[in-house]
C-alpha positions, 0 to 999 in steps of 0.5 A: 219327279214323274209318278213311275220314277217316284214310285221306283225311288220308294220301291228301292227305299222299301225293297225286300232283301231278295230284290237287292240280291237280284240287283247285283251282278251274277258273277259277284259272290253271294257272300259279298252282296250288300245286305239291306238295313234291317229296319227296311221291313216290307209289308204285304201291301208294300210288296204287292206295290213293288211287284205290281208297279215297279218291277214289271214296269209295264209300258201302260205305266211308263207311257203315262208318266211325265214327259218334256215339253211339247213343240211350241209350248212356253216353258218357264224355269221350274222351281227346284223340286222339293224333296219328298216327305220322309217315309214314315217307318212302316208298322211292324208286320204281322206274321200273316203279312210277313209270310205272304211278302215272302211268298211274292218275293219269287214273283218279282224274279219271274217278272225280271226274267221276262225282260231278261237277256237270257232266252232260257230265263224268258222261256221259264218266265213264260211258262209260269206266267200263271204264277204272276197272274195269280199274284197280280189278280184278275183286274191287273192281269187284264190291265197290265200284264196282258198289254204288256204281253201284247207289246212283247211278241218280238222274241225268239220263236221258242218263246213266243211258241210257249206264249202262245200255249200259255195264253190258251189257258189264261182264261181263268186268270183274267177273270173267267170267260166273260173277260176271255176276249182280252186275250185275243189281242196278243194271240192275234198278233201271235197268229201273224208270226212267220214261224208256223209253230207259233202260229199253230199254237196261237191258233189252237189257243184261239180256238180253246178260248173261243169255245169259252166265250158267249155268243155276244163275245163271239160276235163282238170280238172273235168273228172280227178278229177272224175277218182281220186275219183273213183280209190281211195282206200277208199270207201268213195271217190268212193261213192262221185265219183258215183254222179259225172258222169252224169253232165260232161258226157253230155258235154264230147267228145265221147272218154271221155264218153266212159272212163267215162262209163267203169269207172262207170262199175268198180264202179258197180262191186266194192267189197264194198256193199256201193259203189255198192248201190251208183252206183245203185242209181245214174245209173238210172240218169246217163243212161238218158244221153245215146242213146238207143244203148249205154243203150243196149250195156253198161247199160243192163249188168250193170243192170243185174249185179246189179239185181243179187247182193247178197245184197238186199239193192243193188237189191231193187235200180235196180227197178228205173234202170229198170224204167229208162231203160224201159223209154229210150228204144222204147216199141217195142224193150223191148220184144227183150231184154230177159235180161230186161224182165228176170230181171223184173220177178226175181224182182217180186219174189225176196226172199227179201221182201224189193225188193218186196216192192220197185216193189210194190211201183213202180208198176204203173210206171213200168207199164207205162214204158213197152209195153202193151203186158208185162203188160197183160202177166207179170204184171197182174199175178204179181200184183195178187201175190203181193196182196197176199204177205206174208208181210203186207208192201208189200200188203200196197205198192201194195194197193196204186198203185191199181187205177193207175195200173187199169187204164192201164189194160183191163177190162176183166182182171180188173173184172176176175183177179184183183177184186177177189184178191183185195176184199180179202184186205178188211178183211186183217189181217193188219189194216194198209193194210186195211187203205191203201186199204180204201184210194185207193178203191174209185178210182176204181169207175170211172174206173168200172162205175156205174153198177160195182161200185154198184156190186162190190165196194159198198159191200166193202164200207159197210163192211169197214165202220164197220171196227174196225180201225178208219183210215179205216173208215176215209179213206172211208168217205173222198173219198166218192165224187168220188163214188157219181160222179159215182152212184149218191147221191140217190144210195149212200144214200140208201146203205150207209146212215145207216152207215154214221149215225152210224159213226156220233156218233163214239167214234173216234172224227176224224171220226165224224169230217170227217163225219161233213165235208161231210155233206153239200155236202150230204144235197145239193144232198139229198134236204131239205126234206130228210135232215130235216128227217134224218140228222137235229137232227144229225147236232144239236147234234154235237153242244153239242160234247165234243170235241171243234174241233167238236163243232167249225166244226158243226157251220161251217157246220150250216153256209154252210147248210144256204147257201145251203137251204136259210135264211128262212129255217135257221130261222125256222130250226137252229136258234130256236134250237141255242136259246134253247141251250142259256138256257142249264144248261151246260156252254159248250152249252151256249158257243157254242151258241156264236160261232154259232151266230158269225159263222151263222150271216154272212149267215143271213139277217138283219131282222133275225138277229134283230128278232132272233139272238139279243134276244139270246145275250141279254139273255146271257149278264148276264150269271154268266160265265165270259168266256161266257160274253166275248164271247158275247161281241165278238159276238157283235162285229161281229154283229156291223160289219154286221149291218154297212154293210148290204145295205138292208133287203134281202141281206146277208153278204156272198152274199155282199162279193161275189158281191164285189169280182165279182165287184173288189170293195171289202171293197168299202161299208165299205169305203163309210160308207154303211149300212142302218139307220135301222142298225145303229139304232139298233146298237145304241139302242139294241147293245151299251147299252148291251155293256155299261153294259159289259164294267163295268163288274167286269171281266177284259177280259169282259171289254176289249172285250166289249170296243173292240166291242164298238170302232169297231162301233165308228171306221167305223161309222158316227158322231153319232156312235162316239158320242155314244162310247165316252159317253159309254167310259166316 
């Protein structure tokens, strides 16, 4: 009998209860599965033997087992095998051994799942490989588990992706960095898989492991792996190899570094466009590890070759290489390298719009990387050409670079060359170009200054605020604060306020929402008189908007205005208009009244709440719409919390919370039972009676919210408040 068979038979005789259960068919009821004899007790040593040798059935163990006779060998009749000696009964396990054995039973399950037909079970086992490795120990993980995984790369892509990720974190389980190289073999196989997700994870894990290896291990194991992948016949291996040069290069010897550069050059000149694309993608990172002299001698020719590639998908990737080279070389040396500047000019005028798009999308980075002389001589004219490009995608990309690039050019070039060109974007035929320009145009105001902003930008603002495309108008409005900081609110309001008022009634609710969010800032700059004259009616009209988000934002807007102009202003300008809405025949207006009360209340003082706000809610207690009645109950809960906490007649809850935050005493007053006797009396006499009525309402939701509001008084008040709630509930 072979060693594996003998070991398997012994394992069956001594297998733990859980392994017997695993051998039953899944459809067999658990209660009918056979139970092993009670005398088959497994010690810790025997359990490790079963887990490590029998259940995992590693290929290395199976290959070393006995086999049949070879061709040409003379075989004599074999004597009948003698039966194995009976196993001596195992000693009674100690408590520690029994507990440890129990801990290893799940390991057997995981190892079985590695070979299971169900892909989900295999995936689960792969994600818990570290558990198996811990049970086996570092030595057996290196000698048995890793070879087993090395031969298990024929699986579903999802399983292989998980395996690639797990192996990247496996160094500690094989004995530390000194044995980290044993993980390279399975990852090398995974790096050749056709599925890109598997390869990418394998490359990521290889680089992670390489960072932990010693220089000797890198020279002996990792660099040969990179070379093997680079010289493989199939393009998938070469693609993976492109991402494996940077990390080992930084710690390799000078001779190995030169070899790596030469090998990478062969990938750049590969016949397959997919390989050249990956080489171009990784060259920008690879060259950052090289000194300027090596970049000039070795990398510039590679860049020139890629920049002249017949595939635009390769040429477009050279933009990042150009930026990396320019950042690595001293700026005073850039003008002496004709290849670099010639390639730069060719990229600006490339026949493929995708290449020009990449240039436009990285324009500010290019300008910051090159010398100022190159910016004025080459980049400014190229910028104007890209602004007038025939492709809308290119114009959209360059529009996003306007503020950043304009910071780097001199004022004369900005006013005479760039401004006339970008003014044409205001009326561009593509709405996406106009929207992209609208998002960036405000960034020019700090660069131009007050006079030029008034002269050049304000006319463009006015025209774009009337644009048919809502995103254009929205982008202009959302960035007006940058213009305000330059020209002042007075000039801004005189020139743009009519357009803003018109937008407040825009059919696109997002545009109206942007206007609402901008009004508090506008109001704080304009003052009370201007606001009451021009914007007050507008703000109140938003409370009746058909879109809930607008109504909700308008109530927050009123609270912010109250904080700006004061409670007395709110008492005379806002609260009466909110009270009038409580009588509106449309239930949406009455519903918004409840929202407005709950939102405004924290910004009002106790006398205003008592005198002006409570009558509004009392009026709505008998509303025929249940939704309004339970929102009244919610508003009462807010008022109860406020009346419990306000310490006097002049402080608002907003001011109180600011003081608490400044003094690091948040919730102190709440904990100490703050508030005034007047506030508690108002709760008992004017809030609890309406709540008692709502608690007896025919609608279940009204009763629920009314009960919750009443409990909010009982939970945090003194004894009298609690007694009042008990009476209401009974």
